[in-house]
C-alpha positions in Angstrom: -4.9 -54.8 158.2 -2.2 -52.9 156.3 -2.8 -51.1 153.1 -0.7 -53.7 151.2 -2.7 -56.5 152.7 -6.0 -54.9 151.8 -4.8 -54.2 148.2 -3.7 -57.9 147.8 -6.8 -59.5 149.2 -9.4 -57.2 147.8 -11.0 -57.0 151.3 -12.1 -53.6 152.6 -12.4 -53.6 156.4 -14.9 -50.9 157.6 -17.6 -50.2 160.2 -21.1 -51.1 159.4 -23.1 -48.0 158.6 -26.3 -47.2 160.4 -28.5 -47.6 157.3 -27.1 -51.1 156.6 -28.8 -52.8 159.5 -27.8 -56.4 159.9 -27.7 -58.5 163.0 -24.1 -57.8 163.9 -22.8 -54.3 164.6 -19.2 -53.3 164.2 -16.8 -54.3 161.4 -17.6 -55.8 158.1 -15.1 -57.3 155.6 -16.4 -56.1 152.2 -15.3 -58.5 149.5 -14.2 -57.1 146.2 -12.0 -58.1 143.3 -8.3 -58.2 144.1 -7.4 -55.1 142.1 -7.9 -54.2 138.4 -6.0 -57.2 137.2 -7.9 -59.9 139.2 -8.3 -62.8 136.9 -11.7 -63.7 138.4 -13.1 -60.4 137.1 -14.9 -61.2 133.8 -13.2 -58.3 132.0 -9.8 -59.9 132.7 -10.8 -63.4 131.4 -8.9 -64.5 128.3 -10.1 -63.3 124.9 -11.1 -66.8 123.9 -13.3 -67.3 127.0 -15.0 -63.9 126.6 -15.6 -64.3 122.8 -17.2 -67.7 123.5 -19.4 -66.2 126.2 -20.4 -63.4 123.9 -21.1 -65.9 121.1 -23.5 -67.8 123.4 -25.5 -64.7 124.1 -25.5 -63.9 120.4 -26.8 -67.4 119.6 -29.7 -67.0 122.0 -30.5 -63.6 120.4 -30.3 -65.3 117.0 -32.8 -68.1 117.7 -35.4 -65.9 119.5 -35.0 -63.5 116.6 -35.7 -66.3 114.1 -38.8 -67.3 116.1 -40.1 -63.7 115.7 -40.4 -63.9 111.9 -40.1 -67.5 110.7 -43.9 -68.0 110.8 -44.8 -64.9 108.8 -44.4 -66.7 105.4 -46.7 -69.4 106.6 -49.5 -66.9 107.5 -51.8 -67.9 104.6 -51.6 -71.7 105.2 -52.1 -71.3 108.9 -55.0 -68.9 108.4 -56.6 -71.4 106.0 -56.3 -74.2 108.5 -57.8 -72.1 111.4 -60.5 -70.5 109.2 -59.4 -66.9 109.8 -58.1 -64.1 107.6 -54.4 -63.4 107.0 -54.6 -60.2 109.0 -55.9 -62.2 112.1 -53.2 -64.8 111.6 -50.4 -62.2 111.3 -51.3 -61.4 114.9 -49.2 -64.5 115.8 -46.1 -62.6 114.8 -47.4 -59.3 116.2 -48.2 -60.8 119.6 -44.8 -62.5 119.8 -43.2 -59.1 119.4 -45.5 -57.5 122.0 -44.6 -60.3 124.3 -40.9 -59.5 123.7 -41.5 -56.0 124.9 -43.6 -56.9 128.0 -41.1 -59.6 129.0 -38.3 -57.1 129.0 -39.9 -55.5 132.2 -38.9 -58.6 134.1 -35.8 -60.0 132.4 -33.4 -57.1 133.1 -34.3 -56.7 136.9 -34.2 -60.5 137.5 -30.7 -60.7 135.9 -29.5 -57.9 138.2 -30.8 -59.9 141.2 -30.2 -63.5 140.4 -27.4 -63.1 137.9 -27.4 -63.5 134.1 -27.2 -67.3 133.7 -30.2 -68.4 135.7 -32.4 -65.9 133.7 -31.0 -67.1 130.4 -31.4 -70.8 131.1 -34.9 -70.6 132.8 -36.5 -68.2 130.4 -35.0 -70.0 127.3 -36.4 -73.3 128.6 -39.8 -71.8 129.2 -39.8 -70.1 125.8 -39.2 -73.5 124.2 -42.2 -75.0 126.0 -44.5 -72.3 124.5 -42.9 -72.6 121.0 -43.8 -76.3 121.2 -47.3 -75.4 122.5 -47.8 -73.0 119.6 -46.9 -75.7 117.1 -49.5 -78.0 118.7 -52.2 -75.3 118.8 -55.7 -76.6 117.8 -57.2 -73.1 117.1 -56.2 -69.5 116.5 -56.9 -68.5 120.1 -54.4 -71.1 121.5 -51.8 -70.1 118.9 -52.0 -66.4 119.7 -51.8 -67.0 123.5 -48.8 -69.3 123.2 -47.0 -67.0 120.7 -47.4 -64.1 123.1 -46.0 -66.2 126.0 -43.1 -67.5 123.8 -42.2 -63.9 123.1 -42.5 -62.9 126.8 -40.0 -65.5 127.8 -37.8 -65.1 124.7 -37.1 -61.4 125.4 -34.2 -62.1 127.7 -31.3 -61.7 125.3 -32.1 -58.3 123.9 -32.7 -57.0 127.4 -29.9 -58.8 129.3 -27.3 -59.0 126.6 -26.3 -55.3 127.0 -25.6 -56.0 130.7 -23.7 -59.2 129.9 -21.5 -57.5 127.3 -20.9 -54.7 129.8 -19.8 -57.4 132.3 -17.3 -58.9 129.8 -15.8 -56.1 127.9 -14.1 -52.8 128.8 -15.5 -49.7 127.1 -12.6 -49.7 124.6 -13.2 -53.4 123.8 -16.9 -52.9 123.2 -16.0 -51.1 120.0 -15.4 -54.5 118.3 -17.3 -56.8 120.8 -20.8 -55.3 120.6 -21.1 -55.5 116.8 -20.6 -59.3 117.1 -23.7 -59.6 119.2 -25.7 -57.0 117.2 -25.1 -58.8 113.9 -26.6 -62.0 115.4 -29.5 -60.2 117.0 -30.6 -58.7 113.7 -29.6 -61.7 111.6 -32.3 -63.8 113.4 -35.4 -61.8 112.2 -33.9 -61.6 108.7 -33.1 -65.4 108.4 -36.6 -66.3 109.8 -38.4 -65.6 106.5 -35.7 -67.3 104.5 -36.3 -70.6 106.3 -40.0 -70.1 106.7 -40.5 -69.3 103.0 -39.4 -72.7 101.9 -41.3 -74.5 104.7 -44.5 -72.6 103.7 -44.0 -73.3 100.0 -43.5 -77.1 100.5 -46.7 -79.1 100.2 -45.0 -82.2 101.7 -44.6 -80.8 105.2 -47.0 -79.0 107.5 -46.7 -75.2 108.1 -46.2 -76.2 111.8 -42.6 -77.1 110.9 -41.8 -73.4 111.3 -42.3 -74.0 115.0 -40.5 -77.3 115.1 -37.5 -75.9 113.3 -37.3 -73.1 115.8 -37.7 -75.6 118.7 -34.8 -77.8 117.4 -32.5 -74.8 117.0 -33.4 -73.4 120.4 -32.8 -76.8 122.0 -29.3 -77.0 120.6 -28.5 -73.5 121.8 -29.9 -74.2 125.3 -27.6 -77.2 125.6 -24.5 -75.1 124.7 -25.5 -72.4 127.2 -26.1 -74.8 130.1 -22.7 -76.5 129.4 -20.4 -73.7 128.5 -21.8 -70.2 129.5 -20.2 -68.8 132.7 -21.8 -66.3 135.1 -20.6 -62.8 134.3 -22.5 -60.5 136.7 -19.8 -59.1 139.0 -22.0 -58.6 142.2 -23.1 -62.2 142.0 -19.6 -63.4 141.5 -18.5 -61.4 144.6 -21.4 -62.8 146.6 -20.2 -66.3 145.7 -16.6 -65.3 146.8 -17.9 -63.9 150.1 -19.9 -67.1 150.7 -16.8 -69.2 150.1 -14.8 -67.0 152.6 -17.5 -67.4 155.2 -17.4 -71.1 154.8 -13.6 -71.6 155.0 -13.1 -69.1 157.8 -16.3 -69.5 159.8 -16.4 -65.6 160.0 -19.8 -64.2 159.0 -18.4 -60.7 158.6 -17.2 -61.5 155.0 -19.9 -60.0 152.8 -20.3 -58.7 149.2 -21.6 -55.2 148.7 -25.0 -56.5 147.6 -25.3 -58.5 150.9 -24.4 -55.9 153.5 -27.9 -54.8 154.2 -29.1 -58.3 154.6 -32.2 -57.6 152.6 -34.5 -60.5 151.7 -34.4 -61.7 148.1 -38.0 -60.5 147.4 -37.1 -57.0 148.7 -34.0 -56.8 146.4 -36.1 -58.1 143.5 -38.8 -55.5 144.1 -36.1 -52.8 144.1 -34.8 -54.2 140.8 -38.2 -54.4 139.2 -38.9 -50.8 140.2 -35.6 -49.6 138.7 -36.6 -49.7 135.0 -39.6 -47.4 135.7 -37.2 -45.1 137.5 -34.8 -45.0 134.6 -37.6 -44.6 132.1 -37.9 -40.9 133.1 -34.1 -40.3 132.5 -33.7 -37.9 129.5 -31.2 -40.3 127.8 -33.5 -43.3 128.0 -36.5 -41.4 127.0 -34.9 -39.8 123.9 -33.2 -43.0 122.7 -36.5 -44.9 123.2 -38.4 -42.5 121.1 -35.7 -42.6 118.4 -35.6 -46.4 118.2 -39.4 -46.7 118.3 -39.8 -44.7 115.1 -36.9 -46.6 113.5 -38.6 -49.9 114.4 -41.9 -48.6 113.0 -40.1 -48.1 109.7 -38.2 -51.4 110.0 -41.2 -53.7 110.6 -43.5 -51.8 108.2 -40.8 -52.3 105.6 -40.3 -56.0 106.2 -44.1 -56.6 105.7 -43.7 -55.4 102.1 -41.4 -58.1 100.7 -44.3 -60.1 99.5 -45.5 -57.1 97.5 -42.1 -55.8 96.5 -40.9 -59.1 95.1 -43.8 -61.5 95.0 -46.5 -59.3 93.4 -44.1 -57.0 91.4 -41.6 -59.6 90.1 -43.6 -62.8 90.5 -41.2 -64.6 92.8 -42.3 -67.8 94.7 -42.6 -67.9 98.5 -39.2 -69.5 98.8 -37.4 -67.0 96.5 -39.2 -64.1 98.2 -37.7 -65.5 101.5 -34.3 -65.6 100.0 -34.6 -61.9 99.1 -34.3 -61.2 102.8 -30.6 -62.2 102.5 -29.9 -58.7 101.0 -30.6 -57.2 104.5 -28.3 -59.9 106.0 -25.5 -58.9 103.7 -26.1 -55.2 104.6 -25.9 -56.0 108.4 -22.3 -57.2 108.0 -21.5 -53.9 106.2 -21.7 -52.1 109.5 -18.8 -54.1 110.8 -16.5 -52.5 108.2 -16.3 -49.4 110.3 -14.9 -51.3 113.3 -11.2 -50.9 112.5 -11.5 -47.2 111.8 -13.6 -46.5 114.9 -11.3 -48.6 117.1 -8.4 -46.6 115.8 -10.2 -43.3 116.7 -11.0 -44.8 120.1 -7.4 -45.5 120.9 -6.4 -42.0 119.8 -9.1 -40.3 121.9 -8.3 -42.4 125.0 -4.7 -41.3 124.9 -5.8 -37.6 124.7 -8.3 -38.1 127.5 -5.7 -39.8 129.7 -3.3 -36.9 129.1 -6.0 -34.6 130.5 -6.4 -36.8 133.6 -9.5 -38.8 132.4 -9.8 -42.5 132.0 -12.5 -43.4 129.5 -14.3 -42.5 126.4 -17.5 -40.4 126.7 -20.7 -42.3 125.6 -21.1 -39.9 122.7 -18.2 -41.6 121.0 -20.5 -44.6 120.3 -22.6 -42.4 118.0 -20.2 -42.7 115.1 -21.9 -45.8 113.7 -25.3 -44.1 113.6 -23.8 -40.9 112.1 -22.3 -43.1 109.3 -25.4 -45.3 108.9 -28.6 -43.2 109.5 -28.6 -41.5 106.1 -28.6 -44.9 104.4 -32.1 -45.7 105.7 -34.1 -43.1 103.8 -31.9 -43.4 100.7 -32.6 -47.2 100.6 -36.3 -46.7 101.1 -36.6 -44.1 98.4 -34.5 -46.2 96.1 -36.6 -49.3 96.6 -39.9 -47.4 96.4 -39.1 -45.6 93.2 -37.6 -48.6 91.3 -40.1 -51.4 92.3 -41.5 -51.9 88.8 -41.7 -55.1 86.9 -39.8 -53.5 83.9 -36.8 -52.6 86.2 -34.4 -55.4 87.2 -35.1 -57.2 90.5 -31.5 -56.4 91.4 -32.4 -52.8 92.0 -34.6 -53.4 95.1 -32.3 -56.2 96.2 -29.3 -53.8 96.3 -31.5 -51.2 98.1 -32.2 -53.7 100.8 -28.5 -54.2 101.4 -28.2 -50.5 102.1 -31.2 -50.7 104.4 -29.7 -53.5 106.5 -26.4 -51.6 106.8 -28.2 -48.4 108.0 -30.5 -50.1 110.6 -27.7 -52.0 112.2 -25.5 -48.9 112.5 -28.3 -47.1 114.4 -28.9 -50.2 116.6 -25.2 -50.5 117.6 -24.9 -46.8 118.5 -28.2 -46.6 120.4 -27.5 -49.7 122.5 -23.8 -48.9 123.2 -24.8 -45.4 124.2 -27.2 -46.7 126.9 -24.7 -49.4 128.0 -21.9 -46.8 128.4 -24.2 -44.4 130.3 -25.5 -46.9 132.8 -22.9 -49.7 132.9 -23.9 -52.2 135.7 -27.6 -51.3 135.3 -27.6 -51.3 131.5 -30.1 -54.2 131.5 -32.7 -52.1 133.4 -32.0 -49.1 131.3 -32.5 -51.1 128.1 -35.8 -52.4 129.5 -37.8 -49.3 128.5 -36.1 -49.2 125.1 -37.1 -52.8 124.4 -40.6 -52.5 125.8 -41.8 -49.5 123.7 -40.1 -50.4 120.5 -41.3 -54.0 120.4 -44.9 -53.3 121.4 -44.9 -50.7 118.6 -43.3 -53.2 116.2 -45.9 -55.8 117.0 -48.7 -53.3 116.2 -47.0 -52.3 112.9 -46.7 -56.0 111.8 -50.5 -56.1 111.7 -51.0 -52.6 110.2 -48.3 -53.1 107.6 -50.3 -55.5 105.3 -53.3 -53.2 104.9 -50.9 -50.3 104.4 -49.3 -51.9 101.4 -52.6 -53.1 100.0 -54.2 -49.7 100.2 -51.3 -47.4 99.5 -49.2 -49.6 97.1 -45.5 -50.3 97.3 -44.3 -46.9 95.9 -46.3 -44.6 98.2 -45.8 -46.8 101.3 -42.0 -46.9 100.9 -41.9 -43.2 100.1 -43.8 -42.3 103.3 -41.5 -44.6 105.3 -38.5 -42.9 103.6 -39.8 -39.5 104.5 -40.3 -40.5 108.2 -36.7 -41.9 108.4 -35.3 -38.8 106.6 -36.6 -36.6 109.5 -34.6 -38.8 111.9 -31.3 -38.5 110.2 -30.1 -35.5 112.3 -30.8 -37.2 115.6 -27.4 -39.0 116.2 -25.6 -35.8 115.2 -27.7 -33.8 117.7 -26.9 -36.3 120.4 -23.2 -36.1 119.6 -23.3 -32.3 120.1 -25.7 -32.1 123.0 -25.3 -35.5 124.6 -23.1 -34.4 127.5 -25.7 -31.8 128.5 -28.5 -34.4 128.3 -26.5 -36.8 130.5 -25.9 -34.0 133.0 -29.7 -33.8 133.5 -29.9 -37.6 133.9 -29.6 -38.5 137.6 -28.5 -42.1 137.2 -26.3 -41.9 134.2 
């Protein structure tokens, strides 16, 4: 019962509070980590173990991202087989993205009740079942339903990954850890058309191989996750520890913080499911959601145009048009070039904060990526829109796409890290609203984008998108200046 004993064991002995209920009154032994250096705490695991765990999450994000776009090059062949128009068939992509958004409402709360791993494994398995069903679909109705359900269960990584990375890495370490996940999360939708383009172009294989390819890749990732991925959610780890202590001591007073009230699982799950709606009204979540929604409208409208920008203008085949998406992939890695500089600034700022009695960087520090990258988005769109002519080298729009990929990833990194730093343990719930709105919007724009290019033409479409993104350029700078005041008005941040 001494202070030294409590500090060494990580057990806090206290009286049960009146609002905690429970069958037994009196003392409870609240189980926590054994100090800041406890090796069972995920943030104290070895770098190798944490990098591998992050890589697993990134791989899940990559394969479900590939699934979101790999079927888009096969739209014409699938439409011909099902006897529908290309606009109807592109709904298979749009509904997958809408399913992504709707599934986010459940993925985050479940991960904050059951833990991260059960949600990753169960949803990834179910997602694969519906990917297979989509490949076996006999008509357009079946395909659309199965694609929506595949997206619904595939939404887990982009919702839960923020929470998992918050579990594994300290705020300082996220400067270099989060871009590793972000690159994979964005690389998936970019690599999908590269693979799908050659499958759709081949006359020797069915267009359904876009689904079989996704299924094979997802199966390999699932095996790796089941074998190697550790649980990272601290409250669940502490509940396991308390369960172990109850078993070896026979004393039922050992409890984790999440167990003290003795609430039934369904009650805790209901609270977790309600939390995202509660956080939706937070000024931070609301503003970041609006910002990313407009960015995603621009992004998915832009991606629809590659067939027109390269296929119609420069006469490239489906396979080569798919390869052109690699310019965005190259641009994505460009965002990582800022990591050493921003990490250096982070260490400098932390020292200054500690000298003033503080301990951590403010979330506004995460906005440097967006401040460096946001101007690149309208520049790239204007560049591509005004140079997409057959008499101008194809390398001009290709280079413009590199700049676009760089700008979009910079904005994504800043937005997600800002939410993660603001809400920490409940980052998954806070990111739910962001994921829901932007993917439902993106799904709609996937369908709208094709008529947009047909009616407006490449030059005007990209000019309009460039103008919209130019209006958004000041947003990260305004957040950097006024973010502290906005967080002050956010109850749960």
